[in-house]
N, C-alpha and C positions, 0 to 999 in steps of 0.2 A: 285441297291444297294445303290446308290446314290440319287435315286429317293427316294428312303423308307426312307434312312435314314433323309430327309428332310422333309417329307410330310405323312408318315406312321406311326402316331403314336401308331396304335393300333396293327400292327406288331411287331412294336418294344418291344411293353407292352409284347406281347407273348412270347417273345421271351427273356425276362428278368424272365417270371414264367417259362420257359423251364430251363433256367440256375438255377433255382432255386433248381428245382429236380436235376437237376445232383452233386448240390454243397451237397444233403444231401448225396451219395453215397462216394464221395469225403471227408466231414468231417466225416461220421461212419470210414472210416480207418485213417483219420489224428486224431482222438481225443486219443487213447491210445498212439502216440507217445507227446502228450502234456501233460501227465502224469493226464489224465481224470480218473476218476472211475462212476461206476452208482450213485456214492451218493456224487461227487465232480464236480459240472460244471464248463466249462471252459468260459472263456471268448472270445467263438465263436459263434455268431448266430445260424449258422446251427447246428444242432444236429443228431443223430437217430432217434428221435420223431417229424415226422414232422407235429404237430399239429398246427403249424405257418403257412402253406402251405395256407389257407382258409382265414386266415388274409391278407397274401400278396396277394391274389388272389382280394381279395374285396379293399384295398387300390390301386391295379392295376388298376381295374375297375374305383375307383374312379376319378386316373388320367386321364382316358380316356374321364372321363367326364367334365375335367377340376380342377378336383379338386388340390390347389396348395399346403394345407398342407399335404394331402397323397403325393404328390410326394416330400415335403422334409422330409417327415417321411421314404420313401423308400429309399432316396439316404443317409440318415443317419443309417439306417439299413445295409446297404451296406458297407457303411465307417468304422462302427463298425466292421466288420468283417475282412474288407482289414486292416483296423489296427492292429488288435490283430495278424493276421496272419504274416503282414510284418516283425512285432518289435518279432517273434518270429520261423522265416524262419530259421534262422541258427540251432537252436536246432531241430528243426523237419525238417531238409531238404529230402524231399522224394516228389517223384510224385505227391500222393495222395495233400499233402499240397502244393505244386506250380500250382497244378490244380486250388485248392481252390481258390488260391490267383487274380490267372487269372480270375478267374469264376466273383469277387468281382469287379475286376479292370474294366471288360467287362460290368457287370449291370450298375457299375456306367456311363460309358461311354454312354449307351444306353436310360438311365434317364436324362443325360443331351446333348442329340441330339438334333437338331435344329428343329424337328416332335415333341418330347416329351414338349421341351422346350414351344416350341408356344401353344402346347393344352394347356396348364396350365395359361395363358393368358386370359383374360376376352376379349379384344380388338384383332380378330387374324389379322384385318387387321394396327392395330398401332404393334404388334410383327412384322409382315411381314414387317414392315416400318422401321425397327431398323436399326440402321446402320452396314454397311457391318461386317456380321460373321466371327469373327477372327477363323484361321484356330487350330485345336486341334492336329495338328500333333508338336512336340516339336522340337526346331532346336538342329542340333549337339550340340551346345556349352552350352544347358541346359544338355545334357546326360553326358559332359564330367565334367561339372560343379557338378553332382551328385555322380560322380565318386571319384573326388577330394575329396570333401566335407565327402564321405562316409572312404574317407582312414583317413583323419584330424580323426573322430569321431572314428575309430577303432584302432588308435593309444594313443588317448586320453584316451581311456580305458583300456591300460596299468596301468594305477592308480589303477584299481582293480585287488586286488590280494589278493590269499587263499591260504592253504596249499594243494597241489593236490599229487597223484602218479604220478611219471616220466616214460610216456608210454616206454613203453618195460624194463623197471626195474621188477625183482622180477619173482616169479613161474607166470606160468598161473593159471587163476580163483583165487589167492588169493584175498582177501577183503584187504582194506586199514590198517585195523587195524592187520594182520600178513603181512606185508611187513617191510623190516627192514629200519631201518634211513634213510641210504643212498638212498632209494628210494621215501621218502618223499620230493619235493620241493616246492616252493614258483612258483606258477602259474599265470599268469598275462593274461588280457584279459577278453571283455564279450562281447556275451553273454557263449563262448567258451571261454576256456583258450588255447590259444595259444602261449604262451611262458613260459616255466620252465627251470630251475636251473639246471643242472647235473653234481655235483661235479666241481659247480660254473663256468660250460660251460653252457651258453644259448642254449635253445633246440626249436627250431622252429616246431610248427605243422603245415605245407603248407596246410593242406586241411582246420583246422580249421580257420585259416588265413583269408583265401578266403571264409570261410563261413559269417564269421564276417562281411569282407569288402563288399561280395555281401549283407548283411543285411541292413547295414547303408547307402550303397549306393542306395538304394530301396524307405529306410525312405527318406534319404534327396532327393532322386532327385522328388518323391511323395511332401513333402514339397514346394521345388521351383516350381514345375509344375503348382501347385497350384497357387502361386502366379503370375506365369506367364500367369496365364488364366484371371487373375482377370487384367490384364493391360489393357488399354482403348485401343481400336482396331483404327487402321490405321483410319483417315476418308478420304472417297472416294473423288477422285478427283473431281472438280465441272464441271457441264457441262453447258456449256451456248450454249444457241441455237441462230439459223441465226438470228432470230428478236432481241434480246437482245444483239448482237453482236454491240459493236461502229462503225460507219462510219465513214471511214475516212473523216478529212475534205482538 
């Protein structure tokens, strides 16, 4: 696998297209949870109409021929889908939505692999002689930073509030208009309201809190990870040949 990751660009692009097919099934199931209808398109590139597959296949073929513009376009396509799902995952928490998110992430990783990256360079020798490639594995501190930043963003969204029904109050199946005033409280949080007040007593919806925290941690980690990838790689230690070593006086 390590050999293919660095040298088999065509194979990695084929996997990219296969993941696109898998995304059709995942998106078809996840779209209703986004509140999408036949007449309302959602901000998710993949849908149940795979008319875009020939376009992606053509762009992938251009990338296999060294097309840098097509490479950037495919990255943007997958990044668009990843952003759309990552910023709504708390509201659409399900196996299809999580699978769709994983597909987008893997597609981006395939497109930014050393093999595909080098294929889009006009001079392969110049690309191979590029300074030491950085590791794509995030360090532990980056993961903990993303979790901490996600918690901070989750708490900051307590400023987002609105009136909402108090969970467990009122009869089953009653609409908000049918609930008594005591069953309506001020709910805080975004995208899920995880903090409400019942008789001036704070009530925390732990499941909603965890989902909000997971979403904003994912978004924060992704942003930090992109910044971390843009760092300058550490220079390789200089190798001095025996002929170039100074002769002791």
